[in-house]
C-alpha positions as CSV (number, residue, x, y, z in Angstrom):
1,M,133.9,60.2,106.9
2,K,134.4,62.5,109.4
3,P,131.3,65.0,109.3
4,P,133.5,68.1,108.7
5,K,134.8,65.7,105.4
6,I,131.6,64.9,105.1
7,S,130.2,68.6,105.0
8,E,132.5,69.6,101.9
9,G,131.6,66.6,99.6
10,V,127.5,68.1,100.6
11,F,128.3,71.7,100.5
12,T,126.7,71.8,104.0
13,D,128.3,73.2,107.4
14,P,129.5,69.9,109.9
15,D,127.2,70.7,112.2
16,T,124.4,70.5,109.8
17,V,126.1,66.7,109.3
18,R,126.0,65.9,112.8
19,D,122.6,66.7,113.2
20,V,121.5,64.8,110.6
21,I,123.8,61.7,112.1
22,H,122.2,61.5,115.3
23,N,118.7,62.2,113.8
24,F,119.6,58.8,111.8
25,N,121.0,57.3,115.0
26,R,117.5,58.0,116.9
27,D,115.2,57.3,114.0
28,G,116.7,55.4,111.1
29,F,115.9,56.4,107.6
30,D,112.5,58.1,108.9
31,A,115.2,60.7,109.8
32,L,115.7,61.6,106.1
33,Y,111.9,62.5,105.5
34,P,111.9,65.4,108.0
35,R,108.8,66.0,109.9
36,Y,107.7,69.9,109.3
37,G,105.5,71.1,112.2
38,G,102.9,73.0,109.2
39,G,104.5,76.7,109.5
40,R,102.4,79.3,109.6
41,P,98.7,79.7,108.4
42,P,98.4,81.0,105.0
43,T,97.2,84.6,105.1
44,F,95.4,84.5,102.2
45,T,92.5,82.7,101.0
46,L,92.6,80.2,97.8
47,P,90.4,82.2,95.7
48,Q,92.8,85.7,96.6
49,R,95.6,83.9,95.9
50,Q,93.8,83.2,92.3
51,K,92.7,87.0,92.3
52,I,96.8,88.2,92.9
53,K,97.9,84.9,90.8
54,K,95.8,87.0,87.8
55,I,96.5,90.4,88.4
56,A,100.4,89.4,89.0
57,L,100.4,88.0,85.5
58,S,98.3,90.1,83.6
59,V,99.7,92.9,81.3
60,P,100.5,96.2,83.9
61,T,100.0,98.7,81.3
62,D,96.8,97.8,80.9
63,L,95.6,98.2,84.9
64,R,95.4,101.8,87.1
65,P,98.1,103.5,87.9
66,A,99.5,101.8,84.6
67,V,103.4,100.9,84.9
68,A,105.6,99.3,82.4
69,T,106.2,96.1,84.6
70,W,105.7,94.3,87.9
71,S,108.3,94.6,90.3
72,L,107.0,92.5,94.0
73,A,107.3,95.8,95.1
74,K,104.6,97.6,92.5
75,L,102.5,94.2,92.8
76,A,101.9,95.2,96.7
77,G,101.3,98.9,96.1
78,Y,98.6,98.4,93.6
79,L,97.4,95.1,95.7
80,V,97.2,97.8,98.8
81,A,95.5,100.5,96.7
82,E,92.9,98.4,95.5
83,G,92.4,97.3,99.2
84,W,94.2,94.3,99.5
């Protein structure tokens, strides 16, 4: 099958299909398990993430200033106000 026809079946762009085919021709089955560069280092430490998760899972009306429900913007604002 040609890349445009394959892309219809897997709901992706024909260029992506071509890239996968080229990578497969170069690396064989290892191309199906891409190597990632690791990305950006974590911004928060594990204890900080655990504390943020605890706050996010808490009932927001129990905290000051009280809000009815958490949204990402409200959680971020609360964390900034608390010095995070």
